[in-house]
N, C-alpha and C positions, 0 to 999 in steps of 0.2 A: 767137445759136443758143442758147447757154448759157440765156438768160433764157427762150426758148420750152420748152426742155427742164423747167426748174425749175418753171414755170408748170403744165406738163402733169402733173409728178409731184404737184404740191400738188394739182391738181384731181382726181386719181385718187385721192390719199389722203383727201381730204375726200368724196369719193363712197364710197369703202370704209368710212369712218367712218359715214357715213348709213346704208349698207346693213347695217352691223353693228347700230345702233341699231333698225332697221327689223325685222331678224329676231328681236329680244327681245319684240316685241309678241306679246302672247299672241292668237292668231287665233280659237280655237274656244271656245265658251260654251253652257253648258245653264241655262236659266231654266226653274226649275219653281216653281209658285205655287197658292194656292187663294184665291180672291176671291169676295166676296158684292156681287151687283148689286140696287140699289133700284131698282124701276120708276117711272118718271116718268110721270104722269097726262096724257093727252091729251084731247082733245074729245070722243070717242068713248067712253073708259072711264076712270072717276073713280078708279078703283083698279086697280094693277098689281102682281101677285106678283112676289117677287124671285127671284133666280136664284143658286144656288150652282155655282160652276165652277171644275174642276181643269185645268191646262193646263201642257204642257212644252212649250219650243223650244229647237231646235239653231240657232245663231249663228255666222256665220263674218265675222269683220272683213275687208270688202275694201279699206279705207282706215283710216288711224288713228282716224277718229272716226267711222265707219259701217260698218255689217253688214247682212248679209242672211242669213235663213235660213227654216226652215219650223217650224210646229208644229202640235201637236193638241190638242185639249180635250174635256172631258165636262161637260155643265151639266145641272143639272134645274132646268127653269123652272117655277117655281108660277104657272099662269095665275090661280088664284084660292086665297086662304089655305086654304080646306079640300080641296082637291083635291091629289092626288099629282103633278099637273103634268106637262110634256113633257120628254122626254129629248132632249139635243142632242149630236151629235158634229162637232165641227168641225175642218177641215183648213184651215191658212192660211198666208200669206206673213208673216214676221216682218222689218221693216225697223227696225233702231235706230239712233240718233244718240246718241253718247256725248260728254258735254260734256268730259270729260277723255281724254288719249289712254293710257287704261287702260279696263279692265273694271270696275273698282271704284267708279267715280265715278257721278254722276247721269245718267240718261238718259232718253230720250223714244222712244216705239214706235208703230209703226203697223201693223196685223194685219188685211188682207183676206182674207177667205175664205169659205167655204160649209159648212154643217152638212148632213151626208148622211144620207138615210135608209137605215139599217142592218136594221131591224126595223120591223114593223107599229107598235110602242110608240115609235118615235122620229120626229122630225119633221125637215124640211129647209128650207132657206131661206139667204140670203145674211146674211153676217156681216160688220161692219165695226168695228174698235176703234181706239182712241187712248187713250195713258196716258203717265204719268211715273212712275219707280221712282228710288228713292234709298236707298243701303246704310245700314243702322244698326248693323251690326256687321261689321268687316272681318277676314278671315283671309287666309292666304297664298293658297290655293287655293279658297276660298268665300267668300260674303258672305250674311248676311241682308238682306233689302231690304223696303221698304214701298212700296205702288204706289197710285196713284190714277188713275182710268180711265173712260173713256165708251165704251158699245158700243151699237150698232144691230144689231138682230137680225130678220130677217124669217122669218117662219112660213108655209109654204105649207099651205092647207086641204086636208082629205081630198077634199073636192069641188073640181073644177077651176072651177067656176062662181063661187065664190067670192075675193073678193080675199084676198092674205096678210094676216096680221096683222103690224103693224109695231111694233115694241117700241123704246124709247130708255132706256137704262139708265145709272146712274151706280154704279160699284163701288170697293170698297177690298180691298185684298189684302195678304197676306205671302207672301214666297216664299224661294228660296234659289238663287243662283247660283255654278254651277261653272264653273272654267277650269283 
């Protein structure tokens, strides 16, 4: 009986220790950055304009290496180099995998979302993004990071009879993460 009680106390202490470690994980983070996307030519269009994109996401770690959140971004897509381009306002899900059990390590992310038409000058359409980010300057509650990503953007036409324009883009960005 004494061995059973000692084993139960030992298991309880180990669980309490694990719980204490789990509570030290910083759960909330904000990722804000600016990226430039280069258009990838396809069979229909030889040249595609680039896009400047500013985004911010709010993420909550539901597991030590995985977090979910939401984000918003505003992009100015240059359809042709000599035009003003199209404005995109996207709302998306932010799904992140952290390679280290902390917010200051390398991470990969997946962002499915939609660009909404909030004004006649804005366009709408499906958006999918995937990328990787790595910090190059680490601080206690923030860090600068570099990112490399791919983005698929569908832009619906003003005329419903036309099919949407589908863009594939590769981007590079710099951002800051707060936790």
